[in-house]
C-alpha positions as CSV (number, residue, x, y, z in Angstrom):
1,M,7.5,21.6,9.8
2,S,5.1,21.4,12.9
3,L,3.4,18.0,13.5
4,P,-0.4,17.8,14.5
5,S,0.2,16.2,17.9
6,A,2.9,14.6,20.1
7,D,1.4,11.1,19.3
8,L,1.8,11.5,15.6
9,D,5.4,12.9,16.2
10,A,6.1,9.8,18.0
11,K,4.6,7.5,15.2
12,Q,6.8,9.5,12.7
13,A,10.0,9.1,14.7
14,A,9.1,5.1,14.8
15,L,8.4,5.1,11.0
16,A,11.7,6.8,10.4
17,A,13.4,4.2,12.6
18,R,11.8,1.5,11.1
19,L,12.7,2.7,7.4
20,T,16.4,3.1,8.8
21,Q,16.1,-0.4,9.9
22,A,15.3,-1.6,6.7
23,G,18.3,-0.4,4.7
24,R,18.0,0.7,1.1
25,V,14.3,0.6,0.2
26,L,12.1,0.6,-2.8
27,V,8.7,2.0,-2.4
28,A,5.7,0.7,-4.4
29,F,4.3,4.3,-5.1
30,S,0.8,4.6,-7.1
31,G,0.4,8.4,-6.4
32,G,-2.4,7.8,-3.6
33,V,-2.5,9.3,-0.1
34,D,-0.6,6.5,1.5
35,S,2.1,5.5,-1.0
36,S,2.8,9.3,-1.3
37,Y,3.5,9.9,2.1
38,L,5.5,6.7,2.5
39,A,7.7,7.8,-0.5
40,W,8.1,11.2,1.0
41,A,9.2,9.6,4.5
42,A,11.5,7.2,2.9
43,H,13.2,10.2,0.9
44,Q,13.3,12.3,4.0
45,T,15.0,9.3,6.0
46,L,17.2,7.5,3.4
47,G,17.8,10.1,0.8
48,A,19.6,8.3,-2.1
49,G,18.7,5.1,-0.3
50,A,15.2,5.2,-1.2
51,L,13.6,4.8,-4.7
52,A,9.7,5.5,-5.4
53,V,8.6,3.1,-8.1
54,T,5.3,3.4,-10.2
55,A,3.6,0.4,-12.1
56,V,2.5,1.2,-15.7
57,S,-0.5,-1.0,-16.5
58,P,-4.0,-0.8,-17.8
59,S,-5.2,-1.3,-14.3
60,Y,-4.0,1.8,-13.0
61,P,-5.4,5.4,-14.1
62,E,-3.3,7.8,-16.0
63,S,-4.5,10.6,-13.4
64,H,-2.6,8.3,-10.7
65,R,0.6,8.5,-12.8
66,R,0.3,12.4,-13.3
67,I,0.0,12.8,-9.6
68,A,3.0,10.5,-8.9
69,E,4.8,12.7,-11.4
70,D,3.9,15.8,-9.5
71,V,4.9,14.4,-6.1
72,V,8.3,13.4,-7.2
73,Q,9.2,16.5,-9.0
74,R,7.9,18.8,-6.2
75,F,10.0,17.1,-3.4
76,G,12.9,15.7,-5.5
77,I,12.2,12.1,-4.7
78,A,14.2,9.6,-6.8
79,H,11.8,7.6,-8.8
80,R,11.0,5.4,-11.9
81,F,8.3,3.8,-13.8
82,V,8.0,0.0,-14.5
83,D,5.8,-2.1,-16.4
84,T,3.7,-4.8,-14.9
85,H,1.8,-7.3,-16.8
86,E,-1.1,-8.7,-14.5
87,M,-3.1,-8.8,-17.5
88,E,-1.2,-11.9,-18.7
89,R,-2.3,-13.9,-15.5
90,A,-5.3,-16.0,-15.9
91,G,-6.2,-15.5,-12.4
92,Y,-6.2,-11.9,-12.6
93,R,-8.1,-11.9,-16.0
94,A,-10.8,-14.4,-14.2
95,N,-11.5,-11.7,-11.5
96,G,-12.4,-13.8,-8.7
97,P,-12.3,-12.9,-5.1
98,E,-8.3,-13.4,-5.1
99,R,-7.8,-11.0,-8.1
100,C,-5.8,-8.6,-5.8
101,Y,-3.6,-11.4,-4.9
102,H,-2.5,-11.9,-8.4
103,C,-2.2,-8.4,-9.1
104,K,0.0,-7.7,-6.2
105,S,2.0,-10.9,-6.7
106,E,2.8,-9.3,-10.2
107,L,3.9,-6.2,-8.8
108,F,5.8,-7.6,-6.0
109,E,7.8,-9.9,-8.3
110,V,8.6,-7.1,-10.6
111,L,9.6,-4.9,-7.8
112,G,11.6,-7.8,-6.1
113,R,13.7,-8.3,-9.4
114,L,14.4,-4.5,-9.5
115,R,15.3,-4.5,-5.9
116,D,17.8,-7.1,-6.5
117,E,19.2,-5.7,-9.9
118,L,19.7,-2.3,-8.1
119,G,21.4,-3.7,-5.1
120,F,18.4,-2.5,-2.7
121,D,17.4,-4.3,0.7
122,A,13.9,-4.2,0.9
123,V,10.4,-3.5,-0.9
124,A,7.8,-1.4,1.2
125,Y,4.2,-0.5,0.5
126,G,1.8,1.8,2.1
127,V,-0.9,-0.4,3.7
128,N,-2.3,1.2,6.8
129,L,-4.0,0.1,9.9
130,D,-7.5,0.9,8.7
131,D,-7.0,-1.5,5.6
132,T,-6.9,-4.4,7.8
133,G,-10.6,-4.1,8.3
134,D,-11.4,-4.9,4.5
135,F,-10.8,-8.1,2.6
136,R,-7.2,-7.8,1.2
137,P,-5.9,-10.8,-0.6
138,G,-3.2,-8.3,-1.9
139,H,-1.7,-8.2,1.7
140,R,-1.1,-12.0,1.6
141,A,1.1,-11.5,-1.7
142,A,3.2,-9.0,0.2
143,E,3.7,-11.2,3.1
144,E,4.7,-14.0,0.8
145,H,7.2,-11.7,-1.0
146,G,8.5,-10.3,2.2
147,V,7.3,-7.0,1.3
148,L,7.5,-4.4,4.3
149,S,4.4,-2.9,5.8
150,P,5.9,0.1,7.7
151,F,2.6,1.9,8.3
152,L,1.4,-1.3,10.2
153,D,4.5,-1.8,12.2
154,V,3.9,1.7,13.7
155,A,-0.1,1.4,13.8
156,L,-0.6,4.7,11.4
157,T,-4.1,5.2,10.3
158,K,-5.6,6.8,7.1
159,A,-6.6,9.9,9.1
160,E,-3.2,10.3,10.7
161,I,-1.3,9.7,7.2
162,R,-3.6,12.5,5.9
163,A,-2.4,14.6,9.0
164,L,1.2,13.9,8.4
165,S,0.7,14.5,4.8
166,R,-0.7,18.1,5.5
167,A,2.1,18.8,7.6
168,A,4.5,17.8,4.9
169,E,2.7,20.1,2.5
170,L,2.1,16.8,0.2
171,P,-0.6,17.7,-2.6
172,T,-1.9,14.4,-1.9
173,A,-3.2,15.1,1.7
174,E,-6.8,15.4,0.7
175,L,-7.1,13.0,-2.1
176,P,-10.0,10.9,-2.3
177,A,-9.7,7.1,-1.4
178,S,-8.4,5.4,-4.5
179,A,-7.9,1.6,-6.0
180,C,-7.1,0.1,-9.0
181,L,-9.6,0.3,-12.0
182,A,-10.3,-3.6,-11.9
183,S,-12.0,-3.1,-8.3
184,R,-15.0,-1.5,-10.3
185,L,-15.7,-4.7,-12.1
186,P,-18.1,-7.3,-10.3
187,Y,-16.2,-10.6,-9.1
188,G,-16.6,-13.1,-12.2
189,M,-16.7,-10.4,-14.9
190,E,-13.5,-10.7,-17.0
191,V,-11.1,-8.0,-16.6
192,T,-10.4,-6.6,-20.2
193,K,-8.4,-3.5,-21.2
194,E,-11.7,-2.0,-22.9
195,R,-13.7,-2.5,-19.6
196,L,-11.0,-0.8,-17.6
197,A,-10.6,1.9,-20.1
198,Q,-14.6,2.3,-19.9
199,V,-14.4,2.9,-16.2
200,E,-11.5,5.2,-16.3
201,Q,-13.0,7.4,-18.7
202,A,-16.4,7.4,-16.9
203,E,-14.9,8.1,-13.6
204,E,-12.8,11.2,-15.3
205,R,-15.9,12.6,-17.0
206,L,-17.7,12.8,-13.5
207,R,-14.9,14.5,-11.8
208,A,-15.1,16.8,-14.9
209,L,-18.8,17.4,-13.7
210,G,-17.5,18.2,-10.3
211,F,-18.0,15.2,-8.3
212,R,-15.1,14.2,-6.0
213,Q,-15.5,10.9,-4.3
214,L,-16.9,8.3,-6.6
215,R,-16.8,5.0,-8.4
216,V,-18.3,3.8,-11.4
217,R,-19.0,-0.1,-10.9
218,H,-19.2,-1.7,-14.4
219,H,-22.1,-4.2,-14.8
220,G,-22.1,-4.9,-18.4
221,A,-24.7,-2.6,-20.0
222,V,-25.2,-0.7,-16.8
223,A,-22.8,1.8,-15.0
224,R,-23.5,2.0,-11.4
225,V,-22.4,5.2,-9.9
226,E,-21.5,5.5,-6.4
227,I,-21.1,9.3,-5.0
228,A,-20.2,10.2,-1.7
229,P,-23.6,10.4,0.4
230,E,-22.4,14.3,1.1
231,E,-22.6,14.6,-2.8
232,L,-25.6,12.7,-3.5
233,P,-28.0,15.6,-3.2
234,R,-26.4,17.4,-6.0
235,A,-26.3,14.1,-8.1
236,L,-30.2,13.7,-7.7
237,D,-30.9,17.2,-8.9
238,P,-32.6,16.4,-12.3
239,E,-30.2,18.7,-14.3
240,A,-27.2,16.7,-12.8
241,A,-28.6,13.4,-13.4
242,R,-29.0,14.2,-17.0
243,A,-25.5,15.5,-17.2
244,I,-24.3,12.3,-15.6
245,V,-26.3,10.1,-18.2
246,A,-24.9,12.2,-21.2
247,A,-21.3,11.9,-19.9
248,L,-21.5,7.9,-19.4
249,K,-23.9,6.7,-22.3
250,P,-21.4,7.5,-25.1
251,L,-18.8,5.2,-23.5
252,G,-20.8,2.1,-24.3
253,F,-23.2,2.0,-21.4
254,R,-26.9,1.3,-22.3
255,Y,-28.1,2.4,-18.6
256,V,-26.8,4.6,-15.8
257,A,-27.8,3.8,-12.3
258,L,-27.2,5.8,-9.2
259,D,-26.7,3.8,-6.2
260,L,-28.7,5.4,-3.4
261,E,-26.4,4.0,-0.6
262,G,-23.5,6.3,-2.3
263,Y,-19.9,5.5,-2.2
264,R,-18.5,3.0,0.2
265,M,-15.2,1.4,0.2
266,G,-15.4,-2.4,-0.7
267,A,-18.9,-2.2,-2.1
268,L,-18.2,-5.3,-4.6
269,N,-17.3,-7.3,-1.6
270,E,-20.8,-7.2,-0.1
271,V,-21.5,-10.2,-2.4
272,L,-18.8,-12.4,-0.7
273,P,-19.8,-15.1,2.1
274,A,-19.6,-13.5,5.7
275,A,-16.7,-16.0,6.0
276,R,-14.6,-14.4,3.3
277,R,-15.1,-10.9,5.0
278,P,-13.5,-9.3,8.1
């Protein structure tokens, strides 16, 4: 396996050293770009001392679980699923700006109990250097639960993780950015299983139409569709627009709106006061 650059070679070596120092590690593994590379790196470095753990709940799309299963099967990574119950937390369902804190608190409490039960030393998750530029209350939950952030320790960016993933021949290297389904609901709108299912099905239908990087933001009767700027011209084509409407309205949306600013990470954080944003 050839690495893309000497700098990444050094960062990969530093990551391996950090994981070795941690001992036996549970990796929070969602099936996304970052957690897939972290699970792979932990497996390569620690062998039986690494276990990838994927949470199962209404907040996480079925498509992510399928990706997670594919990765662990391809590379022989030790893996298990666990149930999380963030929907039982009033703070999570209320969907305030601290929603991710409540979600990650549930996840890390479940993983912490599993760590102790199995005799592991640590829990790690795949937050990267670029993530520190967005509003991330979930990272506070990680710090409170003593969860390791190996990518931050070695200053790995998203682009570098993608490059290392390509070198490792991980199928996740080019996956679009992803986040839990509740991130599609505006702050203050209650998180329910029904709304999460609506969003999941809507995004699956748009991917079936050939769109790649997208979000469907749930505004009650309105589905606000964000599509990557480079894909917007096709979405604006009248025939494609009719197909988008036909795909989403049967899910219970009365109106379908295309956001002309396109997809951007953390769009729903734009309503927060400047003091709450980075």
